[in-house]
C-alpha positions as CSV (number, residue, x, y, z in Angstrom):
1,X,22.1,-28.7,-3.5
2,X,19.7,-26.5,-5.4
3,X,18.3,-23.3,-3.8
4,X,14.6,-23.2,-3.1
5,X,12.5,-21.2,-5.5
6,X,11.6,-17.8,-4.1
7,X,7.8,-17.1,-4.0
8,X,7.8,-13.9,-6.0
9,X,4.1,-14.0,-6.8
10,X,3.2,-14.2,-3.1
11,X,5.7,-11.5,-2.3
12,X,4.2,-9.2,-4.9
13,X,0.7,-9.8,-3.5
14,X,1.9,-9.0,0.0
15,X,3.6,-5.8,-1.3
16,X,0.4,-4.6,-2.9
17,X,-1.5,-5.1,0.4
18,X,1.1,-3.3,2.4
19,X,1.2,-0.4,-0.1
20,X,-2.6,0.0,0.3
21,X,-2.0,0.3,4.1
22,X,0.8,2.7,3.6
23,X,-1.4,5.0,1.5
24,X,-3.4,5.6,4.7
25,X,-0.5,7.8,5.8
26,X,-1.6,10.4,3.2
27,X,-3.8,13.3,4.3
28,X,-6.4,15.1,2.1
29,X,-3.6,17.1,0.5
30,X,-1.6,14.1,-0.4
31,X,1.1,14.7,2.3
32,X,2.5,11.7,3.9
33,X,2.7,11.4,7.7
34,X,5.2,8.6,7.7
35,X,8.4,9.2,9.7
36,X,11.8,7.5,9.7
37,X,15.2,8.4,11.1
38,X,18.6,6.9,11.8
39,X,20.1,7.5,15.1
40,X,23.6,6.6,16.3
41,X,23.6,6.2,20.0
42,X,26.1,4.5,22.3
43,X,27.7,2.7,19.3
44,X,24.3,1.4,18.0
45,X,22.6,2.3,14.9
46,X,18.8,2.7,15.5
47,X,16.2,3.0,12.8
48,X,13.3,4.7,14.4
49,X,9.9,5.4,12.8
50,X,6.3,5.7,13.3
51,X,4.0,2.9,12.1
52,X,3.7,4.3,8.6
53,X,7.4,5.0,8.3
54,X,8.3,1.5,9.3
55,X,5.6,0.1,6.9
56,X,7.1,2.2,4.0
57,X,10.6,0.8,4.9
58,X,9.2,-2.8,4.9
59,X,7.7,-2.2,1.4
60,X,11.0,-0.9,0.1
61,X,12.9,-3.9,1.5
62,X,10.3,-6.3,-0.1
63,X,10.9,-4.5,-3.4
64,X,14.6,-5.3,-3.1
65,X,13.8,-9.0,-2.2
66,X,11.7,-9.3,-5.3
67,X,14.6,-8.2,-7.6
68,X,16.4,-10.7,-9.8
69,X,19.9,-9.3,-9.5
70,X,22.5,-8.9,-6.8
71,X,23.2,-5.3,-6.0
72,X,19.6,-4.1,-6.0
73,X,19.5,-1.6,-3.1
74,X,18.0,1.4,-1.4
75,X,19.6,4.2,0.6
76,X,18.3,5.6,3.8
77,X,20.0,9.0,4.1
78,X,19.0,12.6,4.5
79,X,18.1,12.9,0.8
80,X,15.7,9.9,0.6
81,X,12.9,8.7,2.8
82,X,14.0,10.0,6.2
83,X,14.3,13.1,8.2
84,X,17.1,12.9,10.8
85,X,20.1,10.9,9.6
86,X,23.0,10.4,12.0
87,X,24.3,7.6,9.7
88,X,23.3,6.6,6.2
89,X,22.2,3.0,5.7
90,X,22.1,0.9,2.6
91,X,19.9,-2.2,2.3
92,X,21.1,-4.4,-0.6
93,X,20.4,-7.8,-2.1
94,X,23.3,-10.2,-1.9
95,X,23.2,-13.9,-2.5
96,X,24.6,-16.2,0.2
97,X,28.1,-17.4,-0.7
């Protein structure tokens, strides 16, 4: 059975619209007011964020989905994208087996 064709053009249009929304998190000085964190609590990993932070994360995940190769990924850790980081997280593209 052949896999369905992924709608990359539609995805790219959606990403552009979301990026325009995410730009609203910038103040007059160009500083972003988006917020994300990872929190390990009672054995659960929580990804917390304000609306802009979650929107930024959604755009990053859509970027991965639009890639043509397995292994495309982003890291959420204390050096990229987020403030508090109880546990690093990796979102990666992997084809179903």
